[in-house]
Structure formats: C-alpha cells, structure tokens
N, C-alpha and C positions, 0 to 999 in steps of 0.2 A: 504494497498499499506508499503509495508518496504522497508523502506533505507538503499540500500547496500553500508556497509562503506567498508574499507581498514584499516586491522587490521592486526597484527601482528598472526599467528599463532601458536597453538601448533602443529603442526606439522613441527618441527623444527631438522635444524642441528647444526645452531650455536646460531641464535636470532630470527627466524621465518618471517624475512621479505619476501626470497623468497615462504617461504609456502604460508604468505598471498597475497603476487601475487597471486599466481598459483591458491588459494583460491576465489580470486574476480573474477579474467578472468576465473576460472570453466578449470580448465588445471592440466596436471601430475604435479605437486612440481618437480619433478627428470627432468620433461622437460626445467621447468624457470631456476632450478637451475645450468641446461647446459649451455643452453643461454648466461647466468647471467656470467660465470666461463670466457666464450668462449668468451665476449664482454670485459670481467675484464684484458685478456689475450692479445687481438689487440690491445688493446689502451691505452699500455704503464704502465695498473693498478692499478695508482695510478687514476687515476677520477674513474674508477669504485669503490675501496677498503674505496675509502671518501664519494662516495653517501650512500656504504652500512650502512657505519658508521651514516651518515647522519639519513636516514631511521630508523637507529634502535635506535632512539632517539626521532622520529618525531612520528613515527607509536604508535597507541596504541597496549596494548593488547587485543586477542580476550573476549569477555565476558566468 
C-alpha cells in the first residue's frame, strides 16, 4: 500500500504549491491555480498570500 503525500510539484509556476495540491487531488493544475487566485482576490489578498508563503516552506519537494 502506497502512502499519498502532499509535496511541492515540479509542475510549477512559482514554487510548486498549487501544482502539488493538484497532483495530490489528481486535478488539472490550471484549475487549482485559477481557484486559488480567485479565492485570494475575494478574501482581500493577504490571507491567500500568507497561506501560500507558509505552504511554500512547509511542503517538502517532490522526490
């Protein structure tokens, strides 16, 4: 049995966070990026940017 891990992806635009989330949930990375950008804009920007920075440091790189 393989364990599924949330890691930063090599399919990246900036740091691979959205690509890693897309790989984990097996969806299109463009869809994740668009949803993330929309949510960030509609929540005044700061929480989304802060979350991205935190995830960038917490999520390990893909092997």
